[in-house]
SEVEX-164337 format. One record per residue (C-alpha): residue number from 1; residue in three letters; y, z negated, x. Coordinates in nm, 2 decimals. Layout:
BEGIN
(node NUM,'ALA',(Y,Z,X))
...
END
This chain:
BEGIN
(node 1,'MET',(0.96,-4.33,-2.42))
(node 2,'ILE',(0.99,-4.00,-2.61))
(node 3,'GLU',(1.30,-3.90,-2.42))
(node 4,'THR',(1.14,-3.98,-2.09))
(node 5,'ALA',(0.83,-3.78,-2.18))
(node 6,'PHE',(1.05,-3.49,-2.28))
(node 7,'ARG',(1.24,-3.50,-1.95))
(node 8,'LEU',(0.91,-3.51,-1.76))
(node 9,'GLU',(0.78,-3.21,-1.95))
(node 10,'LYS',(1.10,-3.03,-1.89))
(node 11,'ALA',(1.10,-3.11,-1.52))
(node 12,'ARG',(0.74,-3.00,-1.47))
(node 13,'PRO',(0.73,-2.66,-1.30))
(node 14,'LYS',(0.59,-2.37,-1.50))
(node 15,'PRO',(0.28,-2.19,-1.39))
(node 16,'ALA',(0.34,-1.90,-1.16))
(node 17,'LEU',(0.22,-1.65,-1.42))
(node 18,'VAL',(0.46,-1.78,-1.68))
(node 19,'ARG',(0.75,-1.77,-1.44))
(node 20,'TRP',(0.66,-1.41,-1.35))
(node 21,'LEU',(0.63,-1.31,-1.71))
(node 22,'THR',(0.96,-1.46,-1.81))
(node 23,'HIS',(1.15,-1.35,-1.50))
(node 24,'ARG',(1.45,-1.13,-1.57))
(node 25,'ASP',(1.33,-0.85,-1.34))
(node 26,'THR',(0.99,-0.85,-1.52))
(node 27,'LEU',(1.16,-0.83,-1.86))
(node 28,'LEU',(1.38,-0.54,-1.74))
(node 29,'SER',(1.10,-0.35,-1.58))
(node 30,'SER',(0.88,-0.40,-1.89))
(node 31,'GLY',(1.16,-0.26,-2.11))
(node 32,'PHE',(1.20,0.04,-1.88))
(node 33,'ILE',(0.82,0.11,-1.90))
(node 34,'LEU',(0.83,0.09,-2.28))
(node 35,'GLY',(1.11,0.34,-2.27))
(node 36,'VAL',(0.90,0.58,-2.06))
(node 37,'LEU',(0.61,0.55,-2.30))
(node 38,'LEU',(0.84,0.62,-2.59))
(node 39,'LEU',(0.97,0.93,-2.42))
(node 40,'TRP',(0.62,1.04,-2.34))
(node 41,'GLN',(0.52,1.00,-2.71))
(node 42,'VAL',(0.83,1.20,-2.81))
(node 43,'VAL',(0.75,1.49,-2.58))
(node 44,'TYR',(0.40,1.49,-2.71))
(node 45,'SER',(0.50,1.48,-3.08))
(node 46,'LEU',(0.76,1.75,-3.04))
(node 47,'GLU',(0.51,1.97,-2.86))
(node 48,'LEU',(0.74,2.04,-2.57))
(node 49,'MET',(0.43,2.07,-2.36))
(node 50,'PRO',(0.10,2.22,-2.47))
(node 51,'LYS',(-0.11,1.94,-2.62))
(node 52,'TRP',(-0.43,2.05,-2.44))
(node 53,'ALA',(-0.26,1.98,-2.11))
(node 54,'PHE',(-0.03,1.69,-2.22))
(node 55,'PRO',(-0.22,1.41,-2.39))
(node 56,'SER',(-0.06,1.14,-2.60))
(node 57,'PRO',(-0.02,0.78,-2.46))
(node 58,'GLY',(-0.27,0.66,-2.72))
(node 59,'ARG',(-0.53,0.91,-2.62))
(node 60,'THR',(-0.48,0.83,-2.25))
(node 61,'PHE',(-0.52,0.46,-2.29))
(node 62,'GLN',(-0.82,0.51,-2.52))
(node 63,'SER',(-0.98,0.71,-2.24))
(node 64,'LEU',(-0.89,0.43,-1.99))
(node 65,'VAL',(-1.06,0.18,-2.21))
(node 66,'GLU',(-1.37,0.41,-2.24))
(node 67,'LEU',(-1.39,0.44,-1.86))
(node 68,'LEU',(-1.37,0.07,-1.83))
(node 69,'LEU',(-1.64,0.01,-2.08))
(node 70,'ASP',(-1.89,0.26,-1.94))
(node 71,'GLY',(-1.85,0.13,-1.59))
(node 72,'SER',(-1.74,0.46,-1.43))
(node 73,'LEU',(-1.39,0.34,-1.36))
(node 74,'ALA',(-1.51,0.03,-1.18))
(node 75,'LYS',(-1.75,0.24,-0.97))
(node 76,'ASN',(-1.48,0.49,-0.87))
(node 77,'VAL',(-1.22,0.22,-0.80))
(node 78,'GLY',(-1.47,0.02,-0.59))
(node 79,'ALA',(-1.54,0.33,-0.38))
(node 80,'SER',(-1.18,0.42,-0.33))
(node 81,'PHE',(-1.07,0.06,-0.26))
(node 82,'SER',(-1.33,-0.01,0.00))
(node 83,'ARG',(-1.24,0.31,0.19))
(node 84,'GLN',(-0.87,0.23,0.15))
(node 85,'ILE',(-0.90,-0.12,0.29))
(node 86,'THR',(-1.12,-0.02,0.57))
(node 87,'GLY',(-0.88,0.26,0.68))
(node 88,'VAL',(-0.57,0.04,0.66))
(node 89,'VAL',(-0.74,-0.25,0.85))
(node 90,'LEU',(-0.85,-0.01,1.13))
(node 91,'ALA',(-0.50,0.14,1.14))
(node 92,'ALA',(-0.35,-0.21,1.17))
(node 93,'ILE',(-0.60,-0.31,1.45))
(node 94,'ALA',(-0.50,0.00,1.65))
(node 95,'GLY',(-0.14,0.04,1.55))
(node 96,'VAL',(0.00,-0.31,1.61))
(node 97,'PRO',(-0.12,-0.34,1.98))
(node 98,'LEU',(0.00,0.02,2.04))
(node 99,'GLY',(0.34,-0.06,1.89))
(node 100,'ILE',(0.37,-0.38,2.09))
(node 101,'TYR',(0.29,-0.20,2.41))
(node 102,'LEU',(0.52,0.09,2.33))
(node 103,'GLY',(0.80,-0.16,2.28))
(node 104,'MET',(0.72,-0.35,2.60))
(node 105,'SER',(0.64,-0.08,2.85))
(node 106,'ALA',(0.90,0.19,2.93))
(node 107,'ASN',(0.64,0.39,3.12))
(node 108,'PHE',(0.38,0.39,2.85))
(node 109,'LYS',(0.65,0.48,2.59))
(node 110,'GLY',(0.78,0.76,2.80))
(node 111,'ALA',(0.43,0.91,2.85))
(node 112,'THR',(0.29,0.88,2.50))
(node 113,'LEU',(0.58,0.87,2.25))
(node 114,'PRO',(0.64,1.24,2.25))
(node 115,'PHE',(0.28,1.30,2.17))
(node 116,'PHE',(0.27,1.04,1.90))
(node 117,'ARG',(0.59,1.19,1.74))
(node 118,'MET',(0.42,1.53,1.74))
(node 119,'MET',(0.11,1.39,1.57))
(node 120,'TYR',(0.31,1.19,1.31))
(node 121,'PRO',(0.43,1.48,1.09))
(node 122,'ILE',(0.08,1.63,1.05))
(node 123,'PRO',(-0.02,1.57,0.69))
(node 124,'GLY',(-0.33,1.36,0.62))
(node 125,'LEU',(-0.49,1.63,0.42))
(node 126,'ALA',(-0.47,1.87,0.72))
(node 127,'TRP',(-0.73,1.64,0.88))
(node 128,'VAL',(-0.98,1.66,0.59))
(node 129,'PRO',(-1.16,1.98,0.70))
(node 130,'LEU',(-1.20,1.85,1.06))
(node 131,'ALA',(-1.31,1.51,0.93))
(node 132,'ILE',(-1.58,1.68,0.72))
(node 133,'LEU',(-1.70,1.87,1.03))
(node 134,'TRP',(-1.70,1.56,1.24))
(node 135,'PHE',(-1.83,1.30,1.00))
(node 136,'GLY',(-1.97,1.48,0.70))
(node 137,'VAL',(-1.88,1.43,0.34))
(node 138,'GLY',(-1.84,1.07,0.23))
(node 139,'PHE',(-1.72,0.73,0.34))
(node 140,'THR',(-1.66,0.78,0.71))
(node 141,'SER',(-1.46,1.11,0.68))
(node 142,'THR',(-1.23,0.96,0.42))
(node 143,'VAL',(-1.17,0.64,0.62))
(node 144,'PHE',(-1.09,0.85,0.92))
(node 145,'VAL',(-0.83,1.05,0.73))
(node 146,'ILE',(-0.67,0.72,0.60))
(node 147,'PHE',(-0.67,0.58,0.96))
(node 148,'ILE',(-0.52,0.89,1.13))
(node 149,'SER',(-0.25,0.91,0.86))
(node 150,'GLY',(-0.17,0.53,0.84))
(node 151,'ILE',(-0.16,0.44,1.20))
(node 152,'TRP',(0.19,0.59,1.26))
(node 153,'PRO',(0.40,0.38,1.02))
(node 154,'ILE',(0.27,0.05,1.14))
(node 155,'MET',(0.28,0.16,1.51))
(node 156,'PHE',(0.64,0.28,1.49))
(node 157,'ASN',(0.76,-0.02,1.29))
(node 158,'THR',(0.59,-0.26,1.53))
(node 159,'MET',(0.76,-0.08,1.82))
(node 160,'ALA',(1.10,-0.11,1.65))
(node 161,'GLY',(1.04,-0.48,1.59))
(node 162,'VAL',(0.96,-0.54,1.96))
(node 163,'GLN',(1.27,-0.34,2.07))
(node 164,'THR',(1.50,-0.56,1.86))
(node 165,'LEU',(1.39,-0.87,2.05))
(node 166,'SER',(1.57,-0.79,2.37))
(node 167,'GLY',(1.78,-1.10,2.34))
(node 168,'GLN',(1.79,-1.46,2.46))
(node 169,'TYR',(1.42,-1.53,2.37))
(node 170,'THR',(1.28,-1.25,2.58))
(node 171,'ASP',(1.53,-1.32,2.87))
(node 172,'VAL',(1.43,-1.69,2.87))
(node 173,'ALA',(1.06,-1.59,2.88))
(node 174,'ARG',(1.12,-1.37,3.18))
(node 175,'VAL',(1.33,-1.63,3.36))
(node 176,'TYR',(1.06,-1.89,3.32))
(node 177,'MET',(0.79,-1.63,3.40))
(node 178,'ALA',(0.59,-1.69,3.09))
(node 179,'PRO',(0.24,-1.54,3.10))
(node 180,'SER',(0.22,-1.21,2.92))
(node 181,'GLY',(-0.04,-1.33,2.67))
(node 182,'LEU',(0.18,-1.63,2.58))
(node 183,'TYR',(0.49,-1.41,2.57))
(node 184,'ILE',(0.32,-1.17,2.32))
(node 185,'ARG',(0.17,-1.44,2.10))
(node 186,'ARG',(0.47,-1.67,2.08))
(node 187,'ILE',(0.76,-1.43,2.10))
(node 188,'LEU',(0.68,-1.06,2.04))
(node 189,'VAL',(0.44,-1.09,1.75))
(node 190,'PRO',(0.63,-1.36,1.55))
(node 191,'GLY',(0.96,-1.19,1.62))
(node 192,'SER',(0.83,-0.85,1.51))
(node 193,'LEU',(0.65,-0.98,1.20))
(node 194,'PRO',(0.91,-0.85,0.95))
(node 195,'PHE',(0.86,-0.50,1.09))
(node 196,'ILE',(0.48,-0.53,1.11))
(node 197,'ILE',(0.46,-0.63,0.75))
(node 198,'THR',(0.69,-0.35,0.65))
(node 199,'GLY',(0.46,-0.11,0.85))
(node 200,'LEU',(0.16,-0.25,0.67))
(node 201,'ARG',(0.32,-0.18,0.33))
(node 202,'LEU',(0.40,0.17,0.43))
(node 203,'THR',(0.05,0.23,0.57))
(node 204,'TYR',(-0.11,0.09,0.25))
(node 205,'GLY',(0.10,0.34,0.04))
(node 206,'VAL',(0.02,0.63,0.27))
(node 207,'GLY',(-0.35,0.54,0.25))
(node 208,'TRP',(-0.35,0.57,-0.13))
(node 209,'ARG',(-0.16,0.90,-0.12))
(node 210,'VAL',(-0.41,1.04,0.13))
(node 211,'ILE',(-0.73,0.90,-0.01))
(node 212,'ILE',(-0.68,1.07,-0.35))
(node 213,'GLY',(-0.65,1.41,-0.19))
(node 214,'ALA',(-0.93,1.35,0.05))
(node 215,'GLU',(-1.17,1.24,-0.23))
(node 216,'MET',(-1.09,1.56,-0.42))
(node 217,'ILE',(-1.22,1.76,-0.13))
(node 218,'SER',(-1.48,1.55,0.06))
(node 219,'SER',(-1.63,1.30,-0.18))
(node 220,'ILE',(-1.85,1.27,-0.49))
(node 221,'VAL',(-1.72,0.93,-0.60))
(node 222,'GLY',(-1.38,0.77,-0.61))
(node 223,'ILE',(-1.06,0.79,-0.81))
(node 224,'GLY',(-0.96,1.12,-0.65))
(node 225,'PHE',(-1.30,1.27,-0.73))
(node 226,'MET',(-1.27,1.14,-1.09))
(node 227,'ILE',(-0.93,1.30,-1.13))
(node 228,'ASP',(-1.04,1.63,-0.99))
(node 229,'ASP',(-1.36,1.63,-1.20))
(node 230,'ALA',(-1.15,1.57,-1.51))
(node 231,'ARG',(-0.94,1.88,-1.41))
(node 232,'TRP',(-1.25,2.10,-1.43))
(node 233,'GLN',(-1.33,1.94,-1.77))
(node 234,'LEU',(-0.98,2.00,-1.90))
(node 235,'ARG',(-0.94,1.63,-1.96))
(node 236,'PRO',(-0.58,1.55,-1.87))
(node 237,'ASP',(-0.61,1.21,-2.04))
(node 238,'ILE',(-0.87,1.11,-1.78))
(node 239,'MET',(-0.65,1.25,-1.50))
(node 240,'ILE',(-0.35,1.04,-1.61))
(node 241,'ALA',(-0.58,0.74,-1.67))
(node 242,'GLY',(-0.68,0.76,-1.30))
(node 243,'MET',(-0.31,0.78,-1.20))
(node 244,'ILE',(-0.23,0.48,-1.41))
(node 245,'THR',(-0.52,0.29,-1.24))
(node 246,'ILE',(-0.37,0.37,-0.90))
(node 247,'ALA',(-0.03,0.25,-1.01))
(node 248,'ILE',(-0.17,-0.08,-1.14))
(node 249,'ILE',(-0.36,-0.14,-0.82))
(node 250,'GLY',(-0.05,-0.07,-0.62))
(node 251,'LEU',(0.16,-0.30,-0.84))
(node 252,'VAL',(-0.09,-0.59,-0.81))
(node 253,'THR',(-0.12,-0.54,-0.44))
(node 254,'GLU',(0.25,-0.54,-0.39))
(node 255,'ASN',(0.31,-0.84,-0.61))
(node 256,'TRP',(0.03,-1.06,-0.49))
(node 257,'LEU',(-0.11,-0.96,-0.15))
(node 258,'PHE',(0.20,-0.86,0.05))
(node 259,'ASP',(0.43,-1.11,-0.13))
(node 260,'PHE',(0.17,-1.38,-0.05))
(node 261,'ILE',(0.17,-1.27,0.32))
(node 262,'GLU',(0.55,-1.29,0.33))
(node 263,'ARG',(0.55,-1.63,0.17))
(node 264,'ARG',(0.30,-1.77,0.42))
(node 265,'THR',(0.48,-1.62,0.72))
(node 266,'LEU',(0.84,-1.49,0.68))
(node 267,'ASP',(0.96,-1.73,0.41))
(node 268,'LYS',(0.80,-2.02,0.58))
(node 269,'TRP',(0.97,-1.94,0.91))
(node 270,'GLY',(1.31,-1.85,0.75))
(node 271,'MET',(1.28,-1.48,0.83))
(node 272,'LYS',(1.36,-1.17,0.63))
(node 273,'ALA',(1.14,-0.86,0.58))
(node 274,'SER',(1.25,-0.54,0.75))
(node 275,'PRO',(1.41,-0.30,0.50))
(node 276,'MET',(1.17,-0.02,0.40))
END
């Protein structure tokens, strides 16, 4: 009986959190982060950088806890995250159909792709002054900057995904004269999904890089505003605490949201994500 119970306990799958915490990659990355923190402390202790501009790890994490306790971090994170998600969703709503049509229609591609390629290199921050003139300071102008910066990665990745499907599936669909709506839903979108998800990841990352700069210029709340306000107060500990917050949000999103989407789609269908 005892041996049977032991075998059952051993065979029982561990919770997902335990598996993640004990995974080899998690242990290796945790060791690397500890090494970075140790190096950070050494640089501070040896005064290789001026202490007024280079806080210690302890002081930075103390400030992070204080920001958590007084509620200011939650307020700023909430403002930034709502703008980020709105901008990324709008970029996906516009970028995926445009990418599909670019991949399907040679005429549309020939007419619009040069213009899109000219727009793509324009930095997101270059749009901030115009966004302020058009929409004022606040939520709408920041969302617009995220949208106009994030639409290109997902659009170009979707187009690339559609163009890789010029094989037997698309040929069969044309031979049997499948309706365009069915062709898009059953062939183009599922077949391009690895590229679409990669585009979403890139758009999400671009959104965070853009929103911080935009909030420094055109907002009175948000993580970017918090970091810029700390600069005027000569509080590098708060600035680094804000950067750590962004990194944690990015890590959680990568490990939970996008990985969850891949498990529910690509892994389920035996597909692989497009390389980033």
